C-alpha positions in Angstrom: 70.6 -13.2 8.4 69.4 -15.8 5.8 67.3 -13.1 4.0 70.3 -10.8 3.8 72.5 -13.6 2.3 69.8 -14.5 -0.2 69.2 -10.9 -1.2 73.0 -10.5 -1.8 73.0 -13.7 -3.9 69.9 -12.8 -5.9 71.3 -9.3 -6.7 73.7 -11.0 -9.2 70.7 -12.8 -10.8 68.8 -9.6 -11.0 71.7 -7.8 -12.7 71.9 -10.6 -15.2 68.1 -10.3 -15.9 68.5 -6.5 -16.4 71.4 -7.0 -18.8 69.5 -9.7 -20.7 66.4 -7.5 -21.2 68.4 -4.4 -21.9 70.2 -6.3 -24.7 66.8 -7.1 -26.3 65.3 -3.6 -26.1 65.5 -0.5 -24.0 64.0 -1.0 -20.5 62.8 1.3 -17.8 62.5 0.8 -14.1 58.8 0.2 -13.6 58.7 -2.3 -16.5 61.7 -4.1 -15.0 60.1 -4.3 -11.6 57.1 -6.0 -13.2 59.3 -8.4 -15.2 61.3 -9.3 -12.2 58.1 -9.9 -10.2 57.2 -12.5 -12.9 60.4 -14.3 -11.9 59.7 -14.3 -8.2 61.7 -11.2 -7.3 59.7 -8.8 -5.1 61.7 -5.6 -5.3 60.8 -2.1 -4.5 61.7 0.9 -6.7 64.0 1.9 -3.9 66.0 -1.2 -4.4 66.0 -1.4 -8.2 66.8 2.2 -9.1 70.2 2.2 -7.2 71.1 -1.0 -9.0 70.3 0.6 -12.4 72.3 3.7 -11.5 75.3 1.6 -10.4 75.2 -0.5 -13.6 75.1 2.8 -15.5 78.2 4.1 -13.6 79.9 0.8 -14.2 79.3 1.4 -17.9 77.2 -1.8 -18.3 74.1 0.2 -19.3 73.6 3.5 -21.0 70.6 5.8 -20.2 68.5 7.8 -22.5 65.9 10.2 -21.1 62.6 10.2 -23.0 59.5 12.3 -22.6 56.5 10.0 -22.0 53.1 11.4 -21.1 54.6 14.6 -20.0 57.2 13.0 -17.7 60.8 12.0 -18.2 61.3 8.3 -18.3 64.8 6.8 -18.1 65.4 4.0 -20.6 68.5 1.7 -20.3 70.2 -0.2 -23.0 73.1 -2.5 -22.7 76.6 -1.2 -23.6 79.4 -3.2 -25.4 81.0 -3.8 -22.0 77.6 -4.9 -20.6 77.2 -7.4 -23.5 80.6 -8.9 -22.7 79.7 -9.2 -19.0 76.4 -10.8 -20.0 78.1 -13.3 -22.3 80.5 -14.3 -19.5 77.6 -14.5 -17.0 75.7 -16.8 -19.3 78.6 -19.2 -19.7 79.2 -19.3 -15.9 75.4 -19.7 -15.2 75.2 -22.6 -17.7 78.3 -24.2 -16.2 76.8 -23.8 -12.7 73.4 -25.2 -13.7 75.0 -28.3 -15.2 77.1 -28.9 -12.1 74.2 -28.5 -9.6 71.6 -30.4 -11.6 73.8 -33.6 -12.0 
C-alpha cells in the first residue's frame, strides 16, 4: 500500500516537472523519461504516456507531431492554462517547502 500512496503523491510532482520542462522547450516522452530518471523517478513509458495524454486532454499541454528519422514523434508544449497551473503549483510548492523545512 505504501508504494501505491507514494506513486499517487509523486504523480503530482511528475506533472509539475513536465509542465516546467514543457514551458522551457517542447518535450517528448523518451526525453522526459530520462529527465525524470535523473530526479529519481523510475517510470515506464506505459506510465508516462497516459499522463501526457491526460495533460493534453486537460489543455495543460499542446501536442505537435514531427517527423524525426522517419518516425512521428509527439512533442508537447505548455499552454496558457498549463502556465497558470504551473505558476500556482510553484507558489504552493514553495510554501510547502518553507513549512516542512522549518
